[in-house]
N, CA, C and O atoms as a CHARMM CRD file, in Angstrom:
* protein
*
  376
    1    1 MET  N      0.83900  -1.19100   0.00000 PROA 1      0.00000
    2    1 MET  CA     0.00000   0.00000   0.00000 PROA 1      0.00000
    3    1 MET  C      0.88200   1.25200   0.00000 PROA 1      0.00000
    4    1 MET  O      1.90100   1.32000   0.68800 PROA 1      0.00000
    5    2 LYS  N      0.46200   2.22200  -0.78200 PROA 2      0.00000
    6    2 LYS  CA     1.15100   3.51300  -0.84200 PROA 2      0.00000
    7    2 LYS  C      0.35700   4.54100  -0.04200 PROA 2      0.00000
    8    2 LYS  O     -0.83400   4.37400   0.21700 PROA 2      0.00000
    9    3 GLN  N      1.05500   5.61000   0.33900 PROA 3      0.00000
   10    3 GLN  CA     0.39700   6.69500   1.06000 PROA 3      0.00000
   11    3 GLN  C      0.83800   8.02900   0.48900 PROA 3      0.00000
   12    3 GLN  O      1.95400   8.16000  -0.01300 PROA 3      0.00000
   13    4 THR  N     -0.03700   9.01200   0.56700 PROA 4      0.00000
   14    4 THR  CA     0.28800  10.37700   0.20000 PROA 4      0.00000
   15    4 THR  C     -0.65100  11.32100   0.93800 PROA 4      0.00000
   16    4 THR  O     -1.54800  10.88500   1.66000 PROA 4      0.00000
   17    5 VAL  N     -0.43600  12.60900   0.75200 PROA 5      0.00000
   18    5 VAL  CA    -1.28800  13.63400   1.36200 PROA 5      0.00000
   19    5 VAL  C     -1.93100  14.44900   0.24500 PROA 5      0.00000
   20    5 VAL  O     -1.24800  14.97400  -0.63400 PROA 5      0.00000
   21    6 PHE  N     -3.26100  14.54500   0.29800 PROA 6      0.00000
   22    6 PHE  CA    -3.99900  15.44200  -0.59000 PROA 6      0.00000
   23    6 PHE  C     -4.26200  16.71700   0.20000 PROA 6      0.00000
   24    6 PHE  O     -4.76700  16.66800   1.32100 PROA 6      0.00000
   25    7 LYS  N     -3.91600  17.85700  -0.39100 PROA 7      0.00000
   26    7 LYS  CA    -4.18100  19.14100   0.26600 PROA 7      0.00000
   27    7 LYS  C     -5.22100  19.89500  -0.54400 PROA 7      0.00000
   28    7 LYS  O     -5.04400  20.13700  -1.73800 PROA 7      0.00000
   29    8 PHE  N     -6.30700  20.26100   0.12200 PROA 8      0.00000
   30    8 PHE  CA    -7.37100  21.03100  -0.50900 PROA 8      0.00000
   31    8 PHE  C     -7.44000  22.40000   0.15500 PROA 8      0.00000
   32    8 PHE  O     -7.72200  22.50000   1.34900 PROA 8      0.00000
   33    9 ASP  N     -7.18300  23.45700  -0.61700 PROA 9      0.00000
   34    9 ASP  CA    -7.40000  24.82000  -0.14900 PROA 9      0.00000
   35    9 ASP  C     -8.86600  25.12900  -0.39900 PROA 9      0.00000
   36    9 ASP  O     -9.38500  24.87300  -1.48500 PROA 9      0.00000
   37   10 LEU  N     -9.52600  25.67400   0.59600 PROA 10     0.00000
   38   10 LEU  CA   -10.96800  25.89200   0.52300 PROA 10     0.00000
   39   10 LEU  C    -11.31100  27.36900   0.60200 PROA 10     0.00000
   40   10 LEU  O    -10.50200  28.20100   1.01300 PROA 10     0.00000
   41   11 ARG  N    -12.52400  27.66400   0.20100 PROA 11     0.00000
   42   11 ARG  CA   -13.07600  29.00500   0.37200 PROA 11     0.00000
   43   11 ARG  C    -14.44300  28.83500   1.01800 PROA 11     0.00000
   44   11 ARG  O    -15.30200  28.12100   0.50100 PROA 11     0.00000
   45   12 TYR  N    -14.63500  29.49300   2.14400 PROA 12     0.00000
   46   12 TYR  CA   -15.92100  29.45100   2.84600 PROA 12     0.00000
   47   12 TYR  C    -16.75900  30.61800   2.35400 PROA 12     0.00000
   48   12 TYR  O    -16.31700  31.76600   2.41000 PROA 12     0.00000
   49   13 THR  N    -17.97300  30.33500   1.86700 PROA 13     0.00000
   50   13 THR  CA   -18.81800  31.37400   1.27500 PROA 13     0.00000
   51   13 THR  C    -20.07900  31.65000   2.08700 PROA 13     0.00000
   52   13 THR  O    -20.97600  32.35400   1.62400 PROA 13     0.00000
   53   14 GLY  N    -20.14700  31.10200   3.28500 PROA 14     0.00000
   54   14 GLY  CA   -21.33900  31.27400   4.11800 PROA 14     0.00000
   55   14 GLY  C    -21.31900  32.58600   4.87400 PROA 14     0.00000
   56   14 GLY  O    -20.53100  33.48000   4.56600 PROA 14     0.00000
   57   15 PRO  N    -22.18900  32.69500   5.86500 PROA 15     0.00000
   58   15 PRO  CA   -22.26500  33.91000   6.68700 PROA 15     0.00000
   59   15 PRO  C    -20.90400  34.24700   7.30600 PROA 15     0.00000
   60   15 PRO  O    -20.13200  33.36100   7.67400 PROA 15     0.00000
   61   16 ASP  N    -20.63700  35.53100   7.40900 PROA 16     0.00000
   62   16 ASP  CA   -19.33100  35.97400   7.88600 PROA 16     0.00000
   63   16 ASP  C    -19.26500  35.95400   9.41100 PROA 16     0.00000
   64   16 ASP  O    -19.17800  36.99500  10.06200 PROA 16     0.00000
   65   17 ASP  N    -19.30900  34.74000   9.96100 PROA 17     0.00000
   66   17 ASP  CA   -19.12000  34.58400  11.40300 PROA 17     0.00000
   67   17 ASP  C    -18.26300  33.34400  11.63900 PROA 17     0.00000
   68   17 ASP  O    -18.35900  32.35800  10.90800 PROA 17     0.00000
   69   18 ALA  N    -17.44600  33.41000  12.64300 PROA 18     0.00000
   70   18 ALA  CA   -16.50200  32.32000  12.90700 PROA 18     0.00000
   71   18 ALA  C    -17.21000  31.02400  13.28700 PROA 18     0.00000
   72   18 ALA  O    -16.73400  29.94100  12.94700 PROA 18     0.00000
   73   19 THR  N    -18.32900  31.11600  13.97900 PROA 19     0.00000
   74   19 THR  CA   -19.03300  29.91600  14.43300 PROA 19     0.00000
   75   19 THR  C    -19.56000  29.10100  13.26900 PROA 19     0.00000
   76   19 THR  O    -19.40100  27.88100  13.24700 PROA 19     0.00000
   77   20 GLY  N    -20.18400  29.75300  12.30300 PROA 20     0.00000
   78   20 GLY  CA   -20.72500  29.04600  11.14300 PROA 20     0.00000
   79   20 GLY  C    -19.62800  28.35500  10.35100 PROA 20     0.00000
   80   20 GLY  O    -19.79000  27.20900   9.93000 PROA 20     0.00000
   81   21 GLN  N    -18.52000  29.04000  10.14800 PROA 21     0.00000
   82   21 GLN  CA   -17.40200  28.45800   9.40900 PROA 21     0.00000
   83   21 GLN  C    -16.81600  27.27800  10.17200 PROA 21     0.00000
   84   21 GLN  O    -16.55900  26.22500   9.58900 PROA 21     0.00000
   85   22 THR  N    -16.60500  27.45200  11.46500 PROA 22     0.00000
   86   22 THR  CA   -16.02800  26.38600  12.28000 PROA 22     0.00000
   87   22 THR  C    -16.91100  25.15100  12.27000 PROA 22     0.00000
   88   22 THR  O    -16.41600  24.03800  12.08900 PROA 22     0.00000
   89   23 ASP  N    -18.20800  25.33100  12.46100 PROA 23     0.00000
   90   23 ASP  CA   -19.13600  24.19800  12.46900 PROA 23     0.00000
   91   23 ASP  C    -19.15900  23.48700  11.12600 PROA 23     0.00000
   92   23 ASP  O    -19.12800  22.25800  11.06900 PROA 23     0.00000
   93   24 THR  N    -19.21200  24.25200  10.05100 PROA 24     0.00000
   94   24 THR  CA   -19.25900  23.67200   8.70500 PROA 24     0.00000
   95   24 THR  C    -17.99700  22.86900   8.42100 PROA 24     0.00000
   96   24 THR  O    -18.07200  21.75000   7.91300 PROA 24     0.00000
   97   25 LEU  N    -16.84700  23.43300   8.74500 PROA 25     0.00000
   98   25 LEU  CA   -15.59100  22.74300   8.46200 PROA 25     0.00000
   99   25 LEU  C    -15.39800  21.52100   9.35900 PROA 25     0.00000
  100   25 LEU  O    -14.83600  20.51900   8.91600 PROA 25     0.00000
  101   26 GLN  N    -15.84900  21.58500  10.59600 PROA 26     0.00000
  102   26 GLN  CA   -15.76000  20.41300  11.47800 PROA 26     0.00000
  103   26 GLN  C    -16.63000  19.27300  10.95700 PROA 26     0.00000
  104   26 GLN  O    -16.22700  18.11100  11.00400 PROA 26     0.00000
  105   27 GLN  N    -17.81700  19.60000  10.46400 PROA 27     0.00000
  106   27 GLN  CA   -18.69100  18.58200   9.88200 PROA 27     0.00000
  107   27 GLN  C    -18.05100  17.97800   8.63200 PROA 27     0.00000
  108   27 GLN  O    -18.14700  16.77200   8.40300 PROA 27     0.00000
  109   28 LEU  N    -17.40100  18.81600   7.82800 PROA 28     0.00000
  110   28 LEU  CA   -16.72300  18.32800   6.62800 PROA 28     0.00000
  111   28 LEU  C    -15.57700  17.39200   6.99400 PROA 28     0.00000
  112   28 LEU  O    -15.41500  16.34400   6.37000 PROA 28     0.00000
  113   29 VAL  N    -14.79300  17.75000   7.98300 PROA 29     0.00000
  114   29 VAL  CA   -13.68200  16.90300   8.43200 PROA 29     0.00000
  115   29 VAL  C    -14.20600  15.54100   8.88500 PROA 29     0.00000
  116   29 VAL  O    -13.62500  14.51000   8.54900 PROA 29     0.00000
  117   30 GLN  N    -15.29000  15.53600   9.63800 PROA 30     0.00000
  118   30 GLN  CA   -15.87900  14.27100  10.09100 PROA 30     0.00000
  119   30 GLN  C    -16.35800  13.43600   8.91200 PROA 30     0.00000
  120   30 GLN  O    -16.15400  12.22200   8.88300 PROA 30     0.00000
  121   31 LYS  N    -16.99300  14.08200   7.94200 PROA 31     0.00000
  122   31 LYS  CA   -17.49600  13.38600   6.75900 PROA 31     0.00000
  123   31 LYS  C    -16.34500  12.77000   5.96300 PROA 31     0.00000
  124   31 LYS  O    -16.43700  11.62500   5.52100 PROA 31     0.00000
  125   32 LEU  N    -15.26600  13.52500   5.78000 PROA 32     0.00000
  126   32 LEU  CA   -14.12500  13.04100   5.00400 PROA 32     0.00000
  127   32 LEU  C    -13.39500  11.90500   5.71100 PROA 32     0.00000
  128   32 LEU  O    -12.87300  11.00300   5.05400 PROA 32     0.00000
  129   33 SER  N    -13.35200  11.93600   7.03000 PROA 33     0.00000
  130   33 SER  CA   -12.64300  10.89800   7.77700 PROA 33     0.00000
  131   33 SER  C    -13.31300   9.53400   7.65700 PROA 33     0.00000
  132   33 SER  O    -12.69200   8.51100   7.94700 PROA 33     0.00000
  133   34 LEU  N    -14.57600   9.51000   7.23000 PROA 34     0.00000
  134   34 LEU  CA   -15.30300   8.25200   7.07900 PROA 34     0.00000
  135   34 LEU  C    -15.10000   7.59600   5.71400 PROA 34     0.00000
  136   34 LEU  O    -15.50000   6.44900   5.51500 PROA 34     0.00000
  137   35 LEU  N    -14.48200   8.31300   4.77300 PROA 35     0.00000
  138   35 LEU  CA   -14.28400   7.76000   3.42900 PROA 35     0.00000
  139   35 LEU  C    -13.24000   6.65000   3.45000 PROA 35     0.00000
  140   35 LEU  O    -12.25200   6.72600   4.18000 PROA 35     0.00000
  141   36 ALA  N    -13.46900   5.62600   2.64600 PROA 36     0.00000
  142   36 ALA  CA   -12.52000   4.51100   2.53500 PROA 36     0.00000
  143   36 ALA  C    -11.19000   5.00800   1.98900 PROA 36     0.00000
  144   36 ALA  O    -11.15500   5.76400   1.01900 PROA 36     0.00000
  145   37 GLY  N    -10.11400   4.58800   2.60500 PROA 37     0.00000
  146   37 GLY  CA    -8.77700   4.97400   2.16700 PROA 37     0.00000
  147   37 GLY  C     -8.21100   6.19200   2.86800 PROA 37     0.00000
  148   37 GLY  O     -7.01300   6.45800   2.77000 PROA 37     0.00000
  149   38 VAL  N     -9.05500   6.94200   3.57600 PROA 38     0.00000
  150   38 VAL  CA    -8.60000   8.13400   4.28900 PROA 38     0.00000
  151   38 VAL  C     -8.11900   7.71200   5.67300 PROA 38     0.00000
  152   38 VAL  O     -8.88400   7.17300   6.47200 PROA 38     0.00000
  153   39 LEU  N     -6.83100   7.96700   5.94500 PROA 39     0.00000
  154   39 LEU  CA    -6.25200   7.58900   7.23500 PROA 39     0.00000
  155   39 LEU  C     -6.43200   8.68300   8.27700 PROA 39     0.00000
  156   39 LEU  O     -6.72400   8.39900   9.43900 PROA 39     0.00000
  157   40 SER  N     -6.25700   9.94400   7.85700 PROA 40     0.00000
  158   40 SER  CA    -6.42500  11.05700   8.78800 PROA 40     0.00000
  159   40 SER  C     -6.78800  12.31900   8.02300 PROA 40     0.00000
  160   40 SER  O     -6.48200  12.45900   6.83900 PROA 40     0.00000
  161   41 VAL  N     -7.44700  13.23600   8.72600 PROA 41     0.00000
  162   41 VAL  CA    -7.85500  14.51800   8.15800 PROA 41     0.00000
  163   41 VAL  C     -7.43400  15.60500   9.13000 PROA 41     0.00000
  164   41 VAL  O     -7.72400  15.52800  10.32400 PROA 41     0.00000
  165   42 GLU  N     -6.75200  16.61400   8.61500 PROA 42     0.00000
  166   42 GLU  CA    -6.29100  17.71800   9.45800 PROA 42     0.00000
  167   42 GLU  C     -6.73000  19.04000   8.83700 PROA 42     0.00000
  168   42 GLU  O     -6.47100  19.30000   7.66200 PROA 42     0.00000
  169   43 GLN  N     -7.39200  19.86400   9.63000 PROA 43     0.00000
  170   43 GLN  CA    -7.78300  21.18800   9.16700 PROA 43     0.00000
  171   43 GLN  C     -6.62600  22.14300   9.44100 PROA 43     0.00000
  172   43 GLN  O     -6.13200  22.22100  10.56500 PROA 43     0.00000
  173   44 THR  N     -6.20100  22.86200   8.41900 PROA 44     0.00000
  174   44 THR  CA    -5.09700  23.81300   8.54600 PROA 44     0.00000
  175   44 THR  C     -5.51100  25.13600   7.90700 PROA 44     0.00000
  176   44 THR  O     -6.67800  25.33400   7.56900 PROA 44     0.00000
  177   45 GLY  N     -4.56100  26.02200   7.74800 PROA 45     0.00000
  178   45 GLY  CA    -4.82700  27.29600   7.10700 PROA 45     0.00000
  179   45 GLY  C     -5.36500  28.31600   8.08100 PROA 45     0.00000
  180   45 GLY  O     -5.31800  28.13200   9.29700 PROA 45     0.00000
  181   46 SER  N     -5.87300  29.38800   7.52500 PROA 46     0.00000
  182   46 SER  CA    -6.39100  30.49400   8.33500 PROA 46     0.00000
  183   46 SER  C     -7.90000  30.58500   8.16500 PROA 46     0.00000
  184   46 SER  O     -8.49500  29.83900   7.38700 PROA 46     0.00000
  185   47 ARG  N     -8.50000  31.49000   8.88800 PROA 47     0.00000
  186   47 ARG  CA    -9.94300  31.70100   8.77400 PROA 47     0.00000
  187   47 ARG  C    -10.30300  32.16500   7.36800 PROA 47     0.00000
  188   47 ARG  O    -11.35800  31.80800   6.84200 PROA 47     0.00000
  189   48 ASN  N     -9.41900  32.96700   6.75700 PROA 48     0.00000
  190   48 ASN  CA    -9.68700  33.50100   5.42500 PROA 48     0.00000
  191   48 ASN  C     -9.44300  32.48400   4.31800 PROA 48     0.00000
  192   48 ASN  O    -10.10000  32.53400   3.27800 PROA 48     0.00000
  193   49 LEU  N     -8.51800  31.57400   4.52500 PROA 49     0.00000
  194   49 LEU  CA    -8.22600  30.55000   3.51900 PROA 49     0.00000
  195   49 LEU  C     -7.98100  29.22100   4.22600 PROA 49     0.00000
  196   49 LEU  O     -6.83700  28.80000   4.39500 PROA 49     0.00000
  197   50 PRO  N     -9.06200  28.56500   4.63700 PROA 50     0.00000
  198   50 PRO  CA    -8.89400  27.27700   5.31800 PROA 50     0.00000
  199   50 PRO  C     -8.39900  26.21400   4.34300 PROA 50     0.00000
  200   50 PRO  O     -8.57000  26.33700   3.13100 PROA 50     0.00000
  201   51 ALA  N     -7.79400  25.18800   4.88100 PROA 51     0.00000
  202   51 ALA  CA    -7.30400  24.07000   4.07700 PROA 51     0.00000
  203   51 ALA  C     -7.51700  22.77700   4.83800 PROA 51     0.00000
  204   51 ALA  O     -7.64800  22.77000   6.06200 PROA 51     0.00000
  205   52 ILE  N     -7.54900  21.68900   4.09400 PROA 52     0.00000
  206   52 ILE  CA    -7.68000  20.36900   4.69400 PROA 52     0.00000
  207   52 ILE  C     -6.61200  19.47700   4.08900 PROA 52     0.00000
  208   52 ILE  O     -6.48300  19.38600   2.86800 PROA 52     0.00000
  209   53 ASN  N     -5.84800  18.82000   4.95000 PROA 53     0.00000
  210   53 ASN  CA    -4.85000  17.84200   4.52200 PROA 53     0.00000
  211   53 ASN  C     -5.37700  16.45300   4.85300 PROA 53     0.00000
  212   53 ASN  O     -5.78900  16.18700   5.98200 PROA 53     0.00000
  213   54 LEU  N     -5.35900  15.56900   3.85500 PROA 54     0.00000
  214   54 LEU  CA    -5.85400  14.20500   4.04300 PROA 54     0.00000
  215   54 LEU  C     -4.72000  13.22400   3.79200 PROA 54     0.00000
  216   54 LEU  O     -4.15000  13.19600   2.70100 PROA 54     0.00000
  217   55 GLN  N     -4.39700  12.43100   4.78000 PROA 55     0.00000
  218   55 GLN  CA    -3.43400  11.33500   4.62300 PROA 55     0.00000
  219   55 GLN  C     -4.23800  10.15800   4.09700 PROA 55     0.00000
  220   55 GLN  O     -5.17600   9.70100   4.75000 PROA 55     0.00000
  221   56 VAL  N     -3.87300   9.66300   2.90800 PROA 56     0.00000
  222   56 VAL  CA    -4.63000   8.58000   2.28600 PROA 56     0.00000
  223   56 VAL  C     -3.73700   7.39600   1.97300 PROA 56     0.00000
  224   56 VAL  O     -2.52200   7.52500   1.82100 PROA 56     0.00000
  225   57 GLU  N     -4.37500   6.23700   1.88100 PROA 57     0.00000
  226   57 GLU  CA    -3.67300   5.00000   1.56900 PROA 57     0.00000
  227   57 GLU  C     -4.37700   4.34400   0.38200 PROA 57     0.00000
  228   57 GLU  O     -5.60600   4.30300   0.32900 PROA 57     0.00000
  229   58 PHE  N     -3.58700   3.82800  -0.57600 PROA 58     0.00000
  230   58 PHE  CA    -4.16400   3.28300  -1.79000 PROA 58     0.00000
  231   58 PHE  C     -3.24100   2.21700  -2.37200 PROA 58     0.00000
  232   58 PHE  O     -2.06300   2.14000  -2.02500 PROA 58     0.00000
  233   59 THR  N     -3.79300   1.39900  -3.25800 PROA 59     0.00000
  234   59 THR  CA    -3.01600   0.30900  -3.84600 PROA 59     0.00000
  235   59 THR  C     -2.32000   0.72800  -5.13500 PROA 59     0.00000
  236   59 THR  O     -1.20000   0.29300  -5.40200 PROA 59     0.00000
  237   60 ASP  N     -2.96600   1.56300  -5.93400 PROA 60     0.00000
  238   60 ASP  CA    -2.39000   1.99200  -7.21500 PROA 60     0.00000
  239   60 ASP  C     -2.94700   3.36100  -7.59900 PROA 60     0.00000
  240   60 ASP  O     -3.75700   3.93500  -6.87200 PROA 60     0.00000
  241   61 SER  N     -2.50800   3.87800  -8.74700 PROA 61     0.00000
  242   61 SER  CA    -2.91500   5.21900  -9.15800 PROA 61     0.00000
  243   61 SER  C     -4.41800   5.30000  -9.41100 PROA 61     0.00000
  244   61 SER  O     -5.02700   6.34300  -9.17400 PROA 61     0.00000
  245   62 LYS  N     -5.01500   4.22500  -9.88400 PROA 62     0.00000
  246   62 LYS  CA    -6.46600   4.22400 -10.11700 PROA 62     0.00000
  247   62 LYS  C     -7.22500   4.37800  -8.80400 PROA 62     0.00000
  248   62 LYS  O     -8.20100   5.12400  -8.73700 PROA 62     0.00000
  249   63 ALA  N     -6.78600   3.68100  -7.76400 PROA 63     0.00000
  250   63 ALA  CA    -7.41500   3.80000  -6.45000 PROA 63     0.00000
  251   63 ALA  C     -7.21700   5.20200  -5.88000 PROA 63     0.00000
  252   63 ALA  O     -8.13200   5.76300  -5.27600 PROA 63     0.00000
  253   64 ALA  N     -6.02100   5.77000  -6.07200 PROA 64     0.00000
  254   64 ALA  CA    -5.74800   7.12700  -5.58100 PROA 64     0.00000
  255   64 ALA  C     -6.65000   8.14000  -6.27300 PROA 64     0.00000
  256   64 ALA  O     -7.16800   9.05500  -5.63300 PROA 64     0.00000
  257   65 THR  N     -6.83500   7.97900  -7.56800 PROA 65     0.00000
  258   65 THR  CA    -7.71900   8.87000  -8.32000 PROA 65     0.00000
  259   65 THR  C     -9.15400   8.75000  -7.81400 PROA 65     0.00000
  260   65 THR  O     -9.85700   9.75300  -7.69700 PROA 65     0.00000
  261   66 GLY  N     -9.58600   7.53500  -7.51600 PROA 66     0.00000
  262   66 GLY  CA   -10.93300   7.32500  -6.99000 PROA 66     0.00000
  263   66 GLY  C    -11.14300   7.99100  -5.64700 PROA 66     0.00000
  264   66 GLY  O    -12.18000   8.61100  -5.41400 PROA 66     0.00000
  265   67 ILE  N    -10.16700   7.87000  -4.76200 PROA 67     0.00000
  266   67 ILE  CA   -10.26000   8.52000  -3.44200 PROA 67     0.00000
  267   67 ILE  C    -10.30600  10.03500  -3.61200 PROA 67     0.00000
  268   67 ILE  O    -11.09900  10.71700  -2.96300 PROA 67     0.00000
  269   68 HSD  N     -9.44600  10.55800  -4.49300 PROA 68     0.00000
  270   68 HSD  CA    -9.38600  11.99800  -4.73600 PROA 68     0.00000
  271   68 HSD  C    -10.73800  12.50900  -5.23000 PROA 68     0.00000
  272   68 HSD  O    -11.20500  13.56000  -4.79100 PROA 68     0.00000
  273   69 ARG  N    -11.36000  11.77400  -6.13300 PROA 69     0.00000
  274   69 ARG  CA   -12.67300  12.17400  -6.65500 PROA 69     0.00000
  275   69 ARG  C    -13.74400  12.13900  -5.57100 PROA 69     0.00000
  276   69 ARG  O    -14.59900  13.02200  -5.51200 PROA 69     0.00000
  277   70 GLN  N    -13.69800  11.12500  -4.71600 PROA 70     0.00000
  278   70 GLN  CA   -14.67300  11.04000  -3.60900 PROA 70     0.00000
  279   70 GLN  C    -14.52500  12.22900  -2.66700 PROA 70     0.00000
  280   70 GLN  O    -15.51600  12.80700  -2.22100 PROA 70     0.00000
  281   71 VAL  N    -13.28400  12.58500  -2.37100 PROA 71     0.00000
  282   71 VAL  CA   -13.03100  13.71700  -1.47700 PROA 71     0.00000
  283   71 VAL  C    -13.53300  15.01200  -2.10800 PROA 71     0.00000
  284   71 VAL  O    -14.22000  15.80100  -1.46000 PROA 71     0.00000
  285   72 ALA  N    -13.18400  15.22600  -3.38200 PROA 72     0.00000
  286   72 ALA  CA   -13.61100  16.44700  -4.07300 PROA 72     0.00000
  287   72 ALA  C    -15.13500  16.53500  -4.13100 PROA 72     0.00000
  288   72 ALA  O    -15.70200  17.60900  -3.92900 PROA 72     0.00000
  289   73 LYS  N    -15.79600  15.42000  -4.40400 PROA 73     0.00000
  290   73 LYS  CA   -17.25900  15.40400  -4.46800 PROA 73     0.00000
  291   73 LYS  C    -17.86800  15.73500  -3.10500 PROA 73     0.00000
  292   73 LYS  O    -18.83200  16.49700  -3.02300 PROA 73     0.00000
  293   74 ALA  N    -17.30900  15.16700  -2.04200 PROA 74     0.00000
  294   74 ALA  CA   -17.81300  15.44400  -0.69000 PROA 74     0.00000
  295   74 ALA  C    -17.65500  16.92600  -0.35200 PROA 74     0.00000
  296   74 ALA  O    -18.54400  17.52300   0.25600 PROA 74     0.00000
  297   75 ILE  N    -16.53600  17.51300  -0.74100 PROA 75     0.00000
  298   75 ILE  CA   -16.32100  18.94100  -0.47500 PROA 75     0.00000
  299   75 ILE  C    -17.30600  19.77700  -1.28200 PROA 75     0.00000
  300   75 ILE  O    -17.90700  20.70700  -0.74600 PROA 75     0.00000
  301   76 GLU  N    -17.47900  19.45700  -2.56700 PROA 76     0.00000
  302   76 GLU  CA   -18.37700  20.22100  -3.42700 PROA 76     0.00000
  303   76 GLU  C    -19.82700  20.13200  -2.96400 PROA 76     0.00000
  304   76 GLU  O    -20.60100  21.06100  -3.19500 PROA 76     0.00000
  305   77 GLN  N    -20.20800  19.04200  -2.32000 PROA 77     0.00000
  306   77 GLN  CA   -21.57500  18.87500  -1.83600 PROA 77     0.00000
  307   77 GLN  C    -21.81000  19.56000  -0.49100 PROA 77     0.00000
  308   77 GLN  O    -22.94100  19.61100  -0.00900 PROA 77     0.00000
  309   78 THR  N    -20.75700  20.08200   0.10900 PROA 78     0.00000
  310   78 THR  CA   -20.88600  20.76400   1.40200 PROA 78     0.00000
  311   78 THR  C    -21.29300  22.21300   1.16700 PROA 78     0.00000
  312   78 THR  O    -20.62300  22.95500   0.44900 PROA 78     0.00000
  313   79 GLU  N    -22.39100  22.59400   1.77800 PROA 79     0.00000
  314   79 GLU  CA   -22.91900  23.94500   1.60000 PROA 79     0.00000
  315   79 GLU  C    -21.92800  24.98800   2.11600 PROA 79     0.00000
  316   79 GLU  O    -21.34100  24.82400   3.18600 PROA 79     0.00000
  317   80 HSD  N    -21.75300  26.04100   1.35800 PROA 80     0.00000
  318   80 HSD  CA   -20.90000  27.19000   1.68300 PROA 80     0.00000
  319   80 HSD  C    -19.39900  26.88700   1.60100 PROA 80     0.00000
  320   80 HSD  O    -18.59500  27.67100   2.10400 PROA 80     0.00000
  321   81 VAL  N    -19.00700  25.77500   0.98300 PROA 81     0.00000
  322   81 VAL  CA   -17.58600  25.45300   0.85700 PROA 81     0.00000
  323   81 VAL  C    -17.26100  25.21500  -0.61500 PROA 81     0.00000
  324   81 VAL  O    -17.94900  24.46000  -1.30100 PROA 81     0.00000
  325   82 MET  N    -16.20500  25.86900  -1.08600 PROA 82     0.00000
  326   82 MET  CA   -15.73200  25.70000  -2.46400 PROA 82     0.00000
  327   82 MET  C    -14.26200  25.30400  -2.43900 PROA 82     0.00000
  328   82 MET  O    -13.53200  25.66400  -1.51600 PROA 82     0.00000
  329   83 ILE  N    -13.83600  24.57000  -3.44200 PROA 83     0.00000
  330   83 ILE  CA   -12.42700  24.20800  -3.57600 PROA 83     0.00000
  331   83 ILE  C    -11.71200  25.36000  -4.26600 PROA 83     0.00000
  332   83 ILE  O    -12.07900  25.75000  -5.37400 PROA 83     0.00000
  333   84 ALA  N    -10.68600  25.90800  -3.61000 PROA 84     0.00000
  334   84 ALA  CA    -9.89900  26.99700  -4.17500 PROA 84     0.00000
  335   84 ALA  C     -8.61200  26.48900  -4.81900 PROA 84     0.00000
  336   84 ALA  O     -8.08000  27.12500  -5.72900 PROA 84     0.00000
  337   85 GLY  N     -8.11000  25.34900  -4.35200 PROA 85     0.00000
  338   85 GLY  CA    -6.88900  24.77900  -4.91000 PROA 85     0.00000
  339   85 GLY  C     -6.66500  23.38400  -4.38100 PROA 85     0.00000
  340   85 GLY  O     -7.16700  23.01800  -3.31800 PROA 85     0.00000
  341   86 VAL  N     -5.89600  22.59800  -5.14300 PROA 86     0.00000
  342   86 VAL  CA    -5.62400  21.22100  -4.77900 PROA 86     0.00000
  343   86 VAL  C     -4.16700  20.94100  -5.06500 PROA 86     0.00000
  344   86 VAL  O     -3.62900  21.40200  -6.07200 PROA 86     0.00000
  345   87 SER  N     -3.51000  20.17500  -4.17400 PROA 87     0.00000
  346   87 SER  CA    -2.13300  19.77000  -4.45100 PROA 87     0.00000
  347   87 SER  C     -1.85100  18.41600  -3.82800 PROA 87     0.00000
  348   87 SER  O     -2.46000  18.03000  -2.83000 PROA 87     0.00000
  349   88 THR  N     -0.91800  17.70700  -4.43600 PROA 88     0.00000
  350   88 THR  CA    -0.43100  16.43200  -3.93000 PROA 88     0.00000
  351   88 THR  C      0.91100  16.17600  -4.58800 PROA 88     0.00000
  352   88 THR  O      1.28300  16.87000  -5.53400 PROA 88     0.00000
  353   89 THR  N      1.63000  15.20100  -4.10400 PROA 89     0.00000
  354   89 THR  CA     2.89300  14.81000  -4.71100 PROA 89     0.00000
  355   89 THR  C      2.61600  13.65400  -5.65400 PROA 89     0.00000
  356   89 THR  O      2.36400  12.53300  -5.21300 PROA 89     0.00000
  357   90 LEU  N      2.66100  13.92400  -6.94800 PROA 90     0.00000
  358   90 LEU  CA     2.28600  12.92800  -7.92800 PROA 90     0.00000
  359   90 LEU  C      3.21600  11.73200  -7.94600 PROA 90     0.00000
  360   90 LEU  O      2.79000  10.63500  -8.30900 PROA 90     0.00000
  361   91 THR  N      4.47300  11.90800  -7.56700 PROA 91     0.00000
  362   91 THR  CA     5.39600  10.77600  -7.56200 PROA 91     0.00000
  363   91 THR  C      4.99400   9.74100  -6.52200 PROA 91     0.00000
  364   91 THR  O      5.37900   8.57600  -6.62700 PROA 91     0.00000
  365   92 ASP  N      4.22200  10.15300  -5.51400 PROA 92     0.00000
  366   92 ASP  CA     3.72700   9.20500  -4.52300 PROA 92     0.00000
  367   92 ASP  C      2.61400   8.33400  -5.11200 PROA 92     0.00000
  368   92 ASP  O      2.38100   7.22000  -4.64500 PROA 92     0.00000
  369   93 ILE  N      1.94100   8.83800  -6.12300 PROA 93     0.00000
  370   93 ILE  CA     0.79200   8.15200  -6.69200 PROA 93     0.00000
  371   93 ILE  C      1.18900   7.23800  -7.85400 PROA 93     0.00000
  372   93 ILE  O      0.69900   6.11300  -7.95200 PROA 93     0.00000
  373   94 PHE  N      2.06000   7.71000  -8.72200 PROA 94     0.00000
  374   94 PHE  CA     2.38000   6.95800  -9.94500 PROA 94     0.00000
  375   94 PHE  C      3.66800   6.20200  -9.85100 PROA 94     0.00000
  376   94 PHE  O      4.05900   5.52800 -10.80400 PROA 94     0.00000
């Protein structure tokens, strides 16, 4: 099994209060931690540009792509959260 970290830079578009953003992002972290292949989820970044780092485990590049798509879909389905950027180390995947 291989491992890598997917980093998603996010943009919160909901009401401009810290509580709403914190609650939304905590729910997202919990949702992502339940996905198959996700070993850990860490919320990083600032209030203005939050980010999520996901430690994932996979067998091959096809499995890694599948996990990445599941994560992106879960983020896109979360109200008031948009993906601003994505990064990973491709040599870990291929």
